[in-house]
C-alpha positions in Angstrom: -21.0 -55.3 -8.5 -21.0 -57.7 -11.4 -18.0 -60.0 -11.7 -17.5 -58.9 -15.7 -19.1 -55.7 -17.5 -19.0 -54.8 -20.9 -20.2 -51.5 -21.8 -20.6 -50.2 -25.6 -17.4 -52.0 -26.5 -16.1 -51.9 -30.0 -13.1 -53.6 -31.5 -11.4 -53.1 -35.2 -8.4 -54.7 -36.4 -7.6 -52.5 -39.2 -10.6 -52.1 -41.5 -12.6 -55.1 -39.7 -14.6 -54.3 -37.1 -15.0 -57.6 -34.7 -17.3 -56.1 -31.8 -19.8 -53.4 -32.4 -21.2 -51.6 -29.5 -21.2 -55.1 -27.3 -22.9 -54.4 -23.7 -23.4 -57.3 -21.4 -22.6 -58.6 -17.4 -21.9 -61.5 -16.0 -23.2 -61.6 -12.2 -21.4 -63.4 -9.1 -22.4 -67.3 -9.2 -23.6 -67.1 -13.2 -22.4 -69.4 -16.1 -22.7 -67.2 -18.9 -22.5 -69.0 -22.3 -21.8 -67.0 -25.3 -23.1 -68.6 -28.6 -22.3 -68.0 -32.3 -21.3 -68.6 -35.5 -17.6 -68.4 -36.5 -16.5 -64.6 -36.8 -19.5 -63.8 -34.5 -16.8 -62.0 -32.2 -16.4 -64.9 -29.5 -13.2 -65.2 -29.2 -12.4 -61.3 -29.4 -14.9 -60.9 -26.3 -12.8 -63.5 -24.5 -9.4 -61.9 -25.2 -11.1 -58.6 -24.3 -11.9 -60.4 -20.9 -8.2 -61.4 -20.1 -6.6 -58.2 -20.9 -4.9 -59.8 -24.0 -6.6 -57.2 -26.3 -8.0 -53.9 -25.6 -11.3 -52.4 -26.7 -11.0 -49.7 -29.7 -14.1 -47.6 -28.0 -15.9 -48.4 -24.6 -15.3 -50.4 -21.5 -14.3 -53.8 -19.9 -14.3 -54.1 -16.5 -13.4 -57.4 -14.4 -14.4 -56.8 -10.8 -14.3 -53.1 -10.8 -10.4 -53.2 -12.5 -9.0 -53.3 -16.1 -8.8 -56.8 -17.0 -5.0 -56.5 -17.6 -4.1 -54.9 -14.1 -2.7 -57.4 -11.5 -5.8 -56.9 -9.4 -8.1 -58.5 -11.5 -5.5 -60.9 -13.2 -5.4 -62.5 -9.5 -9.0 -63.2 -9.8 -9.7 -65.4 -12.8 -8.3 -68.7 -14.8 -8.3 -68.8 -18.4 -8.1 -71.7 -20.6 -7.8 -70.2 -24.1 -8.8 -72.3 -27.5 -5.3 -73.4 -27.9 -3.2 -74.1 -24.8 0.5 -74.0 -25.3 2.3 -76.3 -22.8 6.1 -76.9 -23.2 6.1 -80.2 -25.3 9.0 -81.5 -23.3 7.6 -81.0 -19.8 5.2 -83.9 -18.4 1.7 -83.6 -17.3 2.6 -83.4 -13.6 5.2 -80.7 -14.2 2.6 -78.3 -16.1 0.1 -79.0 -13.2 2.7 -78.2 -10.3 3.7 -75.3 -12.4 0.3 -73.9 -12.7 -0.4 -74.6 -8.7 2.9 -72.7 -7.9 1.1 -69.5 -9.3 -1.9 -69.7 -7.1 -1.0 -70.4 -3.2 -4.5 -70.6 -1.8 -5.4 -73.3 -4.8 -6.6 -76.9 -4.8 -3.4 -79.3 -4.4 -2.4 -81.2 -7.4 -3.6 -84.7 -6.0 -7.0 -83.4 -5.7 -7.6 -82.1 -9.1 -5.6 -85.3 -10.5 -8.2 -87.3 -8.8 -11.3 -85.3 -9.7 -10.2 -85.1 -13.3 -8.9 -88.8 -13.6 -5.4 -87.6 -14.8 -2.8 -90.1 -13.0 -2.7 -92.1 -16.2 -1.5 -88.9 -18.1 1.0 -87.5 -15.6 4.0 -89.4 -16.2 4.0 -88.4 -20.3 5.5 -85.4 -21.7 2.9 -83.3 -23.0 4.3 -83.3 -26.5 3.1 -87.1 -26.5 -0.1 -86.4 -25.7 -3.5 -86.0 -27.5 -5.0 -82.8 -28.2 -8.0 -83.7 -25.9 -5.5 -85.1 -23.3 -4.0 -81.6 -23.3 -7.0 -79.8 -23.1 -8.0 -81.6 -20.2 -4.7 -81.0 -18.3 -5.2 -77.3 -19.0 -8.9 -77.3 -17.8 -7.6 -78.9 -14.6 -5.0 -76.3 -14.3 -7.8 -73.8 -14.2 -9.5 -75.7 -11.3 -6.5 -75.9 -9.5 -6.4 -72.2 -8.9 -9.6 -71.9 -6.9 -9.8 -68.4 -8.7 -13.5 -66.8 -7.8 -13.7 -66.4 -11.8 -13.2 -68.6 -14.9 -13.0 -68.1 -18.6 -13.2 -70.8 -20.8 -12.9 -70.3 -24.5 -14.9 -73.7 -26.6 -13.2 -75.8 -23.2 -14.6 -79.4 -24.6 -13.2 -79.3 -28.0 -11.1 -82.6 -28.3 -12.8 -84.2 -25.5 -14.8 -87.5 -25.7 -18.5 -87.8 -24.3 -17.6 -89.3 -21.0 -14.8 -86.7 -20.3 -17.2 -83.8 -21.6 -19.6 -84.9 -19.1 -17.3 -85.2 -16.5 -16.4 -81.7 -16.8 -19.9 -80.3 -17.0 -20.0 -82.1 -13.3 -16.8 -80.2 -12.1 -18.6 -76.7 -13.5 -21.9 -77.2 -11.6 -19.8 -77.9 -8.5 -17.8 -74.7 -9.3 -20.8 -72.4 -9.3 -22.7 -74.1 -6.4 -19.8 -73.1 -4.1 -20.0 -69.2 -5.7 -17.7 -69.6 -8.6 -18.3 -67.4 -11.6 -18.0 -69.0 -15.3 -17.8 -67.2 -19.0 -17.3 -69.4 -21.4 -18.1 -70.1 -25.6 -19.2 -73.1 -27.0 -20.8 -73.7 -30.7 -22.8 -76.4 -29.3 -26.5 -75.1 -28.4 -26.9 -78.7 -26.5 -24.1 -77.8 -24.3 -25.4 -74.3 -23.2 -28.8 -75.6 -22.6 -27.2 -78.2 -20.2 -24.8 -75.9 -18.6 -25.8 -72.2 -18.9 -27.8 -70.2 -16.5 -27.9 -67.7 -19.1 -27.0 -67.3 -22.5 -26.1 -64.6 -24.9 -25.9 -65.0 -28.9 -23.5 -63.0 -30.8 -23.3 -62.3 -34.6 -21.5 -59.6 -36.4 -20.0 -58.4 -33.0 -23.2 -57.6 -31.3 -25.5 -59.2 -28.6 -28.5 -60.3 -30.9 -30.5 -62.6 -27.9 -29.7 -62.7 -24.2 -32.1 -65.4 -22.3 -32.3 -68.7 -20.4 -31.5 -71.9 -21.9 -35.2 -72.7 -22.5 -35.7 -69.4 -24.1 -32.7 -70.0 -26.3 -33.7 -73.2 -27.3 -37.4 -71.7 -28.0 -36.0 -69.9 -30.4 -32.9 -71.6 -31.8 -33.7 -75.1 -31.0 -34.1 -76.2 -34.7 -33.9 -80.1 -35.5 -33.7 -81.7 -39.1 -36.2 -83.9 -39.9 -34.9 -86.3 -42.6 -36.9 -88.9 -44.5 -37.4 -90.9 -47.9 -40.4 -90.5 -50.0 -41.3 -91.2 -53.4 -43.7 -88.1 -53.6 -43.4 -84.8 -52.6 -44.8 -84.6 -49.0 -47.9 -82.8 -47.4 -48.0 -78.9 -47.2 -49.1 -79.5 -43.5 -44.9 -79.8 -42.9 -44.1 -76.6 -40.6 -40.5 -75.8 -42.0 -38.1 -75.1 -44.5 -38.3 -78.2 -46.9 -35.6 -79.3 -49.2 -35.2 -82.3 -51.6 -32.3 -84.2 -53.1 -33.6 -87.3 -55.2 -36.1 -88.9 -52.8 -34.4 -87.8 -49.9 -36.3 -85.1 -47.9 -35.4 -82.9 -45.1 -37.2 -80.4 -43.2 -35.5 -77.7 -40.8 -38.1 -76.7 -38.0 -38.6 -75.5 -34.5 -41.5 -77.5 -34.3 -40.1 -81.0 -35.0 -42.8 -82.5 -33.3 -45.6 -81.2 -35.5 -43.8 -82.2 -38.4 -43.2 -86.0 -36.9 -47.3 -86.1 -36.4 -47.8 -84.8 -40.0 -45.5 -87.7 -41.5 -47.1 -90.1 -39.5 -50.7 -89.1 -40.9 -49.3 -89.0 -44.3 -47.8 -92.7 -44.2 -45.5 -92.3 -46.9 -42.1 -91.6 -45.3 -39.6 -94.2 -44.4 -36.4 -94.1 -42.7 -37.2 -90.9 -40.8 -34.2 -89.4 -38.6 -34.3 -86.4 -36.3 -31.4 -84.7 -35.4 -30.2 -81.3 -33.8 -29.6 -78.6 -36.4 -26.3 -76.8 -35.9 -26.5 -73.3 -34.7 -24.0 -72.6 -37.7 -26.7 -73.7 -40.0 -29.7 -71.9 -38.3 -27.6 -68.7 -38.5 -26.8 -69.2 -42.2 -30.4 -70.1 -42.9 -32.1 -67.2 -41.1 -29.7 -64.6 -42.8 -30.6 -65.6 -46.1 -34.3 -64.7 -45.2 -33.3 -61.3 -44.3 -32.2 -61.7 -40.7 -35.2 -62.0 -39.2 -33.5 -63.9 -36.2 -32.1 -60.6 -35.1 
């Protein structure tokens, strides 16, 4: 039985349809990442999973039950994009409060050690940075020992070192049998963590596959360089120019670099991953060829 199942789910808010016949499932032990631009339906999907919203049509099941049922809610931990914690409470009080909801969970001391939270425990939450509050919320999810974890943009506000620490904890969690559904804007993050990726656009699943498959399809890079003349037609990708600055957006950046080296007129060459948001906007402008 899948941990989570969406069957032809649609959701409208007034005249605005946010989900449009969405179907997918999450298998036990899987770390499934939902990708997509702003407005794709990711956060609404998460609200459906947790029972905070209900479908306009279709069916959502979490471990064979309705997500808003007590049977389902005892089986998952949820970290939303905005974790509202009492500003006057200390980090230690927040974690103890979360631990009290899960009698079979990890000890507070165990989670504090795993997430290196000792320095934050005495501070009131209202005095912590957004990233520090985020870290406490994530630690609270892990304290639960719940078999299913739902994480909505979990790494927003985290610095690089803390982010990679979270990656390590997620890998350990799934290796011990846990299941994760998470959203992100970052293709590289999905590649790092996911066993499977689903791309949402306009409330539909437009692609599902492994990180390797998603990288082959959406792994565009931007090659920027300066040149005093027009680059050769052998460059593969979308070429734009601003003064003497040229940009080539391509899924075949290695070929672009080889062509530039053979040409010999490019200088100040830089290669960076192209944000998924820009890929979607670019491809949508070409008639939606990526769907």
